[in-house]
C-alpha positions as CSV (number, residue, x, y, z in Angstrom):
1,M,119.5,-19.2,58.0
2,E,117.1,-18.6,55.0
3,H,120.1,-17.7,52.8
4,E,121.7,-21.0,53.5
5,F,118.5,-22.8,52.7
6,Y,118.1,-21.2,49.2
7,R,121.8,-21.5,48.4
8,G,121.6,-25.2,49.1
9,L,118.4,-25.6,47.3
10,A,119.8,-23.9,44.2
11,Q,122.8,-26.2,44.3
12,R,120.7,-29.3,44.5
13,V,118.5,-28.2,41.6
14,R,121.7,-27.5,39.5
15,D,123.0,-31.0,40.4
16,I,119.7,-32.6,39.3
17,A,119.8,-30.5,36.1
18,Q,123.1,-32.2,35.0
19,R,121.3,-35.5,34.8
20,V,118.2,-34.8,32.8
21,D,117.1,-34.0,29.2
22,P,117.8,-30.6,27.7
23,F,114.3,-29.2,28.1
24,T,114.1,-30.1,31.8
25,K,117.6,-29.0,32.3
26,R,116.8,-25.5,31.0
27,R,113.8,-25.2,33.3
28,L,115.7,-26.5,36.3
29,L,118.5,-24.0,35.7
30,K,116.0,-21.2,35.6
31,L,114.5,-22.4,38.8
32,A,118.0,-22.5,40.4
33,E,118.5,-18.9,39.3
34,R,115.3,-17.9,41.1
35,Y,116.4,-19.6,44.2
36,A,119.8,-17.8,43.9
37,V,118.1,-14.5,43.6
38,K,116.1,-15.2,46.8
39,D,119.4,-16.1,48.4
40,V,120.7,-12.7,47.7
41,G,117.4,-11.1,48.7
42,S,117.3,-8.5,45.9
43,E,114.0,-9.8,44.5
44,P,110.9,-8.4,46.0
45,A,108.2,-10.8,47.1
46,S,106.2,-11.8,44.1
47,T,102.9,-12.4,45.7
48,T,100.0,-11.2,43.6
49,E,97.0,-10.2,45.6
50,R,93.6,-10.9,44.1
51,P,90.8,-8.5,44.8
52,L,88.0,-9.5,47.0
53,P,84.8,-10.6,45.3
54,I,82.1,-8.0,45.1
55,P,79.2,-9.0,47.3
56,R,76.0,-9.4,45.3
57,P,72.7,-9.4,47.2
58,R,70.4,-12.3,46.5
59,L,67.3,-11.2,44.5
60,H,64.0,-12.4,45.8
61,V,61.2,-12.9,43.3
62,V,57.9,-11.5,44.5
63,L,54.9,-13.2,42.9
64,G,51.9,-11.0,42.2
65,P,48.3,-12.0,42.6
66,E,48.1,-13.2,38.9
67,D,51.2,-15.4,39.3
68,G,49.7,-17.6,41.8
């Protein structure tokens, strides 16, 4: 089912690419290539995991007797 979806999506993008300016056409054809690769399933998932933020404790300022 997923293969049919990406195959159809790639074809629709190629159809749109035939009616636009050269710059957009080039980008759309690259996008269609990526969808075609997903259809084949040879491309691994390209999700980049971001590291979790390092927890930093809040610093409390302690005032001395001379500070008030």
